[in-house]
Structure formats: C-alpha cells, structure tokens
C-alpha positions as CSV (number, residue, x, y, z in Angstrom):
1,X,76.3,104.9,107.0
2,X,79.6,105.0,105.1
3,X,81.3,106.8,108.0
4,X,80.1,104.2,110.5
5,X,81.3,101.4,108.2
6,X,84.8,103.0,108.0
7,X,84.8,103.6,111.8
8,X,84.0,100.0,112.4
9,X,86.2,98.3,109.9
10,X,89.2,100.5,109.5
11,X,90.7,99.6,112.9
12,X,90.4,95.9,111.9
13,X,92.0,96.3,108.5
14,X,95.5,97.0,109.8
15,X,95.9,93.9,111.9
16,X,94.4,91.9,109.1
17,X,96.8,93.2,106.5
18,X,100.0,93.8,108.3
19,X,101.1,90.2,108.7
20,X,101.3,89.6,104.9
21,X,104.0,92.2,104.1
22,X,106.1,91.1,107.1
23,X,106.1,87.5,105.9
24,X,106.5,88.3,102.2
25,X,109.5,90.6,102.8
26,X,111.3,88.0,104.9
27,X,110.6,85.3,102.3
28,X,111.8,87.7,99.5
29,X,115.1,88.4,101.3
30,X,115.6,84.7,102.1
31,X,115.1,83.7,98.5
32,X,117.6,86.3,97.3
33,X,120.3,85.3,99.8
34,X,119.9,81.6,99.3
35,X,119.7,81.9,95.5
36,X,122.8,84.2,95.4
37,X,124.8,81.9,97.7
38,X,123.9,78.7,95.9
39,X,124.1,80.3,92.4
40,X,120.4,79.6,91.7
41,X,119.1,82.6,89.7
42,X,115.5,81.2,89.6
43,X,115.4,81.7,93.4
44,X,116.5,85.3,93.2
45,X,114.0,86.0,90.4
46,X,111.3,84.5,92.7
47,X,112.6,86.9,95.4
48,X,111.9,89.8,93.1
49,X,108.3,88.6,92.5
50,X,107.7,88.1,96.2
51,X,109.1,91.6,96.9
52,X,106.5,93.1,94.5
53,X,103.8,91.5,96.7
54,X,105.5,92.6,99.9
55,X,105.8,96.2,98.8
56,X,102.2,96.3,97.7
57,X,101.2,94.7,101.1
58,X,103.3,97.2,103.0
59,X,101.6,100.1,101.1
60,X,98.2,98.8,102.0
61,X,99.2,98.3,105.7
62,X,100.6,101.8,105.8
63,X,97.3,103.3,104.5
64,X,95.2,101.4,107.0
65,X,97.4,102.2,110.1
66,X,96.1,104.2,113.0
67,X,96.2,108.0,113.0
68,X,96.4,108.3,116.8
69,X,96.0,106.4,120.0
70,X,94.7,107.5,123.4
71,X,97.1,107.0,126.2
72,X,100.1,108.5,128.0
73,X,103.4,109.8,126.6
74,X,104.8,106.3,126.4
75,X,102.0,105.2,124.1
76,X,102.5,108.3,121.9
77,X,106.2,107.6,121.7
78,X,105.6,104.0,120.7
79,X,103.2,105.1,118.0
80,X,105.7,107.6,116.6
81,X,108.4,104.9,116.5
82,X,106.0,102.4,114.9
83,X,105.0,104.8,112.2
84,X,108.5,106.0,111.6
85,X,109.8,102.5,111.0
86,X,106.7,101.8,108.9
87,X,107.7,104.7,106.7
88,X,111.3,103.4,106.4
89,X,110.0,99.9,105.6
90,X,107.7,101.1,102.8
91,X,110.4,103.4,101.4
92,X,113.1,100.7,101.4
93,X,110.8,98.1,99.9
94,X,109.7,100.4,97.1
95,X,113.3,101.6,96.6
96,X,114.7,98.0,96.3
97,X,111.8,97.1,94.1
98,X,112.7,99.9,91.7
99,X,116.4,99.0,91.7
100,X,115.5,95.4,90.8
101,X,113.0,96.4,88.2
102,X,115.2,98.9,86.4
103,X,118.1,96.4,86.4
104,X,116.1,94.2,84.3
105,X,119.0,92.1,83.1
106,X,119.9,91.3,86.7
107,X,122.4,92.6,89.2
108,X,125.9,91.0,89.4
109,X,129.1,91.4,91.4
110,X,129.3,94.4,93.7
111,X,125.9,95.6,92.6
112,X,124.3,92.4,93.8
113,X,126.3,92.4,97.1
114,X,125.2,96.0,97.7
115,X,121.6,95.2,97.1
116,X,121.7,92.2,99.4
117,X,123.3,94.4,102.1
118,X,120.4,96.9,101.7
119,X,117.9,94.0,102.2
120,X,119.3,93.5,105.7
121,X,118.3,97.2,106.5
122,X,114.8,96.3,105.2
123,X,114.6,93.4,107.6
124,X,115.7,95.6,110.5
125,X,113.1,98.2,109.6
126,X,110.2,95.7,109.2
127,X,111.2,94.0,112.4
128,X,111.2,97.2,114.4
129,X,107.9,98.2,112.9
130,X,106.4,95.0,114.1
131,X,108.1,95.2,117.5
132,X,106.7,98.7,118.3
133,X,103.3,97.6,116.9
134,X,103.4,94.6,119.2
135,X,104.3,96.8,122.2
136,X,101.2,99.0,121.5
137,X,98.9,96.0,121.3
138,X,100.2,93.5,123.8
139,X,101.7,95.7,126.5
140,X,99.3,98.7,126.3
141,X,96.2,97.1,124.8
142,X,95.8,99.8,122.1
143,X,92.9,98.8,119.9
144,X,91.9,95.9,122.0
145,X,88.2,95.8,122.8
146,X,87.1,94.3,126.2
147,X,83.5,94.5,127.3
148,X,82.8,97.1,124.7
149,X,85.6,99.4,125.8
150,X,88.6,100.1,123.7
151,X,91.8,100.0,125.7
152,X,93.6,103.4,125.8
153,X,90.5,105.4,125.2
154,X,90.4,106.4,128.9
155,X,93.6,108.5,128.5
156,X,94.1,111.7,126.6
157,X,93.5,111.4,122.9
158,X,96.8,112.1,121.2
159,X,97.0,114.5,118.3
160,X,97.6,113.1,114.9
161,X,101.2,111.9,114.8
162,X,103.3,114.1,112.4
163,X,104.8,111.1,110.5
164,X,101.4,109.5,109.8
165,X,100.5,111.5,106.7
166,X,103.8,110.6,105.2
167,X,103.3,106.9,105.9
168,X,99.8,107.0,104.4
169,X,100.9,109.1,101.4
170,X,103.8,106.7,100.6
171,X,101.5,103.7,101.1
172,X,98.9,105.2,98.8
173,X,101.6,106.1,96.2
174,X,102.9,102.5,96.3
175,X,99.5,100.9,95.7
176,X,98.5,103.5,93.1
177,X,101.7,103.2,91.2
178,X,101.5,99.4,91.0
179,X,97.8,99.6,89.8
180,X,98.7,102.4,87.4
181,X,101.5,100.4,85.9
182,X,99.2,97.5,85.1
183,X,96.6,99.8,83.6
184,X,98.6,102.5,81.9
185,X,102.2,101.3,81.8
186,X,102.0,100.4,78.1
187,X,100.9,103.9,77.2
188,X,103.3,106.0,79.3
189,X,106.4,103.8,79.4
190,X,106.1,101.4,76.4
191,X,109.7,100.3,76.3
192,X,109.8,99.4,80.0
193,X,106.4,97.8,79.8
194,X,107.4,95.7,76.9
195,X,110.5,94.5,78.8
196,X,108.3,93.6,81.7
197,X,105.9,91.7,79.5
198,X,108.8,89.9,77.9
199,X,110.0,88.8,81.3
200,X,106.6,87.5,82.2
201,X,106.2,85.7,78.9
202,X,109.5,84.0,79.4
203,X,108.3,82.6,82.7
204,X,105.1,81.3,81.2
205,X,106.9,79.7,78.3
206,X,109.2,77.8,80.7
207,X,112.3,79.4,79.3
208,X,113.1,82.2,81.8
209,X,115.7,84.7,80.7
210,X,118.2,86.1,83.3
211,X,115.9,88.9,84.1
212,X,115.5,90.4,87.6
213,X,118.1,88.0,89.0
214,X,121.1,88.3,91.3
215,X,124.4,86.7,90.5
216,X,128.0,86.6,91.8
217,X,129.8,87.5,88.5
218,X,129.1,90.2,86.0
C-alpha cells in the first residue's frame, strides 16, 4: 500500500512544491538589491530570512523531482539540463545562505557587492531550471495524464539520469541540515546557535541588531 501511495503522489509533489522556491528566491534577491540600493538594512535582513525558506523549498523540490522520463533523446537531454540546473540552484542557494549566516554581523563594502553579484547567478540557475522543466511539461507533456495515459510513457523509458542522485542527495542534505539545526544546534554548535537565537530575539523585541544585513560601507 505504501508503494502505491508513493507511486501515486510522488509525481504530484514536485509540481506542487517547485513554485515556492522559485518565488521565494526571486523575492529574496529583490529584497537584498532594493535594501542595499536604498540603504534599508531591514529589507536585506528580510532577504536573508526569505532565502532560508527558499533554500529549504529548493531542497524539498529537488528530493521530489523525477528520476527518469520516457521519450526520445530530446526529452532525456531536457531532463538532464533540468536536473543539472536544479543541482546548481540548490547548491548556490545553500552556499549563499551559509555565507549570510556565518557573516552574522552583516556584509559590507566589496563583500556585499560580491554577494549580490552571486545572487544574479542564482537567478539565472533557477530560471533555467524552470525553463527546462516547462519544456518537459508543456512541449513534451511529460507527466501530463490524459485519458489515463501519461504522456511520454509510449517511448523508451530512459535510464536514471546520472545527475539525479546528486540533486536528491543535496536536497536531502539541505532539509536535514535545517531540521537538525533547529533540533540539535544548541548541542553541537552552542556559540553559533546562541548568536542565531540572539538575532531572532532582537527581531521579536522590536530592536533588531545589524545582523545578517547588507550595507554599502564597512
């Protein structure tokens, strides 16, 4: 029964989840750029918080993505491109998240400019991921069910795409790391966890410190 449940719902999870990280990543980058340009640190701190959600969403979307798709060589090539850019998207999102988190007192000057430049690469990666995913669905009908038949199943069933295990592994690591931080961070990284709690308390108290912000000067 469990196998039938997964077989039925797993193909639906990816299209249900994938829109959230796309939107969250774009919003995060927009908040960072606007906050940096207008010298509004609260916006850049909000950009960090949104990036946390975007990275988690990207990890979940990566885990739920398809392993293979029936079809011709064009379909297989599109799937490889989709998963390759998905891997880049999750890696960039997690990398930028770690940079922001470790620079708890905020990034300024050339560090902030370099970070913002890297966010453009993240936007390109997530855009291309969505583009190739859209090609698979809307131009080739992969995963679309019509009259009980899944489009693409009539062609040869492709082997597991080589990059897929890396995408799923990185997605699983992202979700597990975030969950582990909430549950075990105080035990294994007490100093960093205390800094994180301090930042959150400052937000709740209404007196936010310049933590996880981007600024023009040092």
